LOLOFI-243629 format. One line per field, with one value per residue (C-alpha): residue number from 0; residue in three letters; x, y, z. Coordinates in pm, whole numbers, padded with zeros to 5 digits. Last residue first. Layout:
<rs>
seq: c(NUM/...)
type: c(Ala/...)
X: c(X/...)
Y: c(Y/...)
Z: c(Z/...)
</rs>
This chain:
<rs>
seq: c(175/174/173/172/171/170/169/168/167/166/165/164/163/162/161/160/159/158/157/156/155/154/153/152/151/150/149/148/147/146/145/144/143/142/141/140/139/138/137/136/135/134/133/132/131/130/129/128/127/126/125/124/123/122/121/120/119/118/117/116/115/114/113/112/111/110/109/108/107/106/105/104/103/102/101/100/99/98/97/96/95/94/93/92/91/90/89/88/87/86/85/84/83/82/81/80/79/78/77/76/75/74/73/72/71/70/69/68/67/66/65/64/63/62/61/60/59/58/57/56/55/54/53/52/51/50/49/48/47/46/45/44/43/42/41/40/39/38/37/36/35/34/33/32/31/30/29/28/27/26/25/24/23/22/21/20/19/18/17/16/15/14/13/12/11/10/9/8/7/6/5/4/3/2/1/0)
type: c(Tyr/Lys/Lys/Asn/Ile/Tyr/Glu/Asp/Val/Leu/Ser/Arg/Arg/Val/Glu/Asn/Lys/Phe/Val/Asn/Glu/Arg/Ile/Leu/Met/Ser/Leu/Ile/Asn/Glu/Asn/Lys/Ser/His/Leu/Ile/Leu/Gly/Glu/Tyr/Asp/Lys/Leu/Val/Ile/Glu/Phe/Leu/Lys/Gly/Lys/Leu/Ala/Pro/Ser/Asn/Val/Lys/Val/Phe/Tyr/Ala/Glu/Val/Gly/Asn/Phe/Asp/Leu/Leu/Lys/Leu/Leu/Lys/Glu/Thr/Val/His/Asp/Lys/Lys/Ser/Tyr/Phe/Tyr/Asn/Val/Gln/Glu/Leu/Tyr/Asp/Glu/Arg/Ala/Gly/His/Arg/Ser/Asn/Leu/Glu/His/Ala/Arg/Lys/Gln/Asn/Tyr/Lys/Ala/Ile/Ala/Asn/Tyr/Tyr/Gln/Tyr/Asn/Phe/Ile/Ala/Lys/Lys/Val/Asn/Asp/Ile/Lys/Lys/Phe/Pro/Val/Leu/Asp/Ser/Ser/Asn/Ile/Tyr/Val/Tyr/Asn/Ala/Glu/Ile/Phe/Glu/Asp/Lys/Thr/Met/Asp/Gly/Lys/Thr/Tyr/Gln/Glu/Ile/Leu/Ser/Gln/Arg/His/Ile/Leu/Phe/Gln/Asp/Phe/Lys/Ser/Leu/Ile/Met)
X: c(01175/01284/01352/01164/00887/01127/01388/01114/00930/00828/00782/00963/00708/00514/00246/-00131/-00182/-00474/-00663/-00930/-01216/-01294/-00925/-00902/-01224/-01103/-00773/-00965/-01175/-00862/-00693/-00315/-00267/-00031/-00089/00137/00093/00417/00248/-00130/-00270/-00096/-00250/-00032/-00173/00083/00010/00107/-00026/00186/00478/00380/00443/00767/00901/01157/00897/00841/00519/00187/00024/-00199/-00262/-00512/-00558/-00936/-01059/-01383/-01157/-01408/-01447/-01072/-01068/-01357/-01186/-00858/-01043/-01175/-00825/-00685/-00952/-00861/-00493/-00585/-00766/-00508/-00221/-00420/-00470/-00096/-00021/-00248/-00089/00257/00140/00159/00521/00559/00663/00934/00865/01023/00821/00497/00616/00703/00362/00196/00385/00300/-00072/-00068/00105/-00122/-00436/-00328/-00185/-00510/-00716/-00518/-00542/-00917/-00963/-00763/-00952/-01294/-01613/-01476/-01699/-01567/-01232/-00947/-00835/-00534/-00463/-00118/00103/-00032/-00004/00346/00462/00336/00521/00837/00825/00768/01051/01284/01218/01274/01605/01669/01902/01935/01831/01510/01432/01476/01264/00992/00999/00954/00664/00507/00542/00376/00093/00046/00048/-00219/-00428/-00379/-00503/-00254/-00274/-00188)
Y: c(-00755/-00929/-00732/-00878/-00620/-00327/-00426/-00521/-00188/-00194/-00565/-00805/-00971/-01296/-01344/-01373/-01010/-00867/-00572/-00776/-00662/-01023/-01084/-00778/-00870/-01229/-01101/-00870/-01162/-01377/-01131/-01161/-00785/-00509/-00151/00076/00448/00599/00839/00817/00763/00426/00276/-00032/-00332/-00584/-00944/-01171/-01526/-01720/-01717/-01545/-01835/-01926/-01576/-01457/-01285/-01229/-01037/-01148/-00904/-00595/-00295/-00020/00298/00251/-00021/00173/00412/00423/00044/-00006/00222/00039/-00299/-00160/-00020/-00368/-00507/-00255/-00349/-00717/-00628/-00448/-00750/-01005/-00807/-00746/-01120/-01165/-00921/-01109/-01438/-01304/-01179/-01526/-01593/-01944/-01828/-01610/-01242/-00994/-01136/-01043/-00684/-00652/-00791/-00542/-00257/-00391/-00406/-00052/00091/-00098/00027/00392/00358/00208/00465/00753/00608/00563/00917/01054/00838/00973/00863/00647/00718/00639/00804/00653/00813/01031/01154/01265/01086/00741/00782/00928/00644/00388/00547/00582/00216/00085/00299/00206/-00164/-00121/00050/00423/00656/00403/00651/00455/00450/00827/00883/00654/00838/01172/01027/00917/01269/01415/01159/01228/01606/01566/01369/01615/01887/02134/02503/02730)
Z: c(01950/01634/01316/01019/01026/01053/00796/00548/00559/00191/00246/00015/-00203/-00195/-00457/-00480/-00578/-00381/-00532/-00710/-00481/-00383/-00310/-00087/00093/00145/00291/00524/00643/00683/00919/00899/00877/00775/00664/00462/00426/00298/00061/00071/-00279/-00309/00002/00030/00213/00329/00408/00694/00666/00417/00657/00985/01227/01046/01125/00871/00658/00286/00252/00109/-00130/-00134/-00358/-00286/-00490/-00487/-00248/-00190/00003/00289/00253/00288/00591/00759/00710/00844/01146/01230/01182/01432/01687/01635/01681/02003/02150/02036/02188/02507/02547/02488/02769/03008/02903/02989/03329/03484/03389/03250/02903/03060/03007/02766/02477/02657/02704/02335/02242/02475/02308/01962/02044/02187/01881/01640/01813/01788/01436/01304/01497/01344/00995/01032/01156/00862/00611/00704/00878/01158/01456/01803/01737/01934/02258/02321/02672/02552/02805/02726/02349/02376/02601/02348/02055/02262/02370/02017/01877/02163/02103/01728/01802/01785/01595/01314/01045/00985/01359/01390/01078/01213/01546/01368/01171/01501/01641/01332/01355/01726/01675/01406/01654/01935/01697/01556/01634/01343)
</rs>
């Protein structure tokens, strides 16, 4: 059976997650490898999001590019001219990711969704970063700080107003 480029991406990403979880690669190496794979595979996000698989792919695509740009920004001195360019890209790709998250939640009609704030080390993320667990999709965890998404989750009664340890706590609390 021939796998689509998108299935290959998701399999490759899962392999990277396993390597990171086992300690075979650092967070920086994980982010870099994910980004390199996207660039070398001629992958592009789906224009029309009409099923969960497409939404998950687009979420991972935008998230990988945002994290890579964030890593690059953190590597530069705050006065370096390119730092702001990287941070602009971070904001752009995180907004694309949040847009996909909204579409995904609507596709699911909020069924099998649970969300809550996560315990974070970063003062800038405290009380802002929340985790969305898609219970019907093993290992599928989304993160956001987007207030519109938070309002949707609250309105649909799937948001628990509490702080929990993230299911991927070691990853999200590890600095770049």
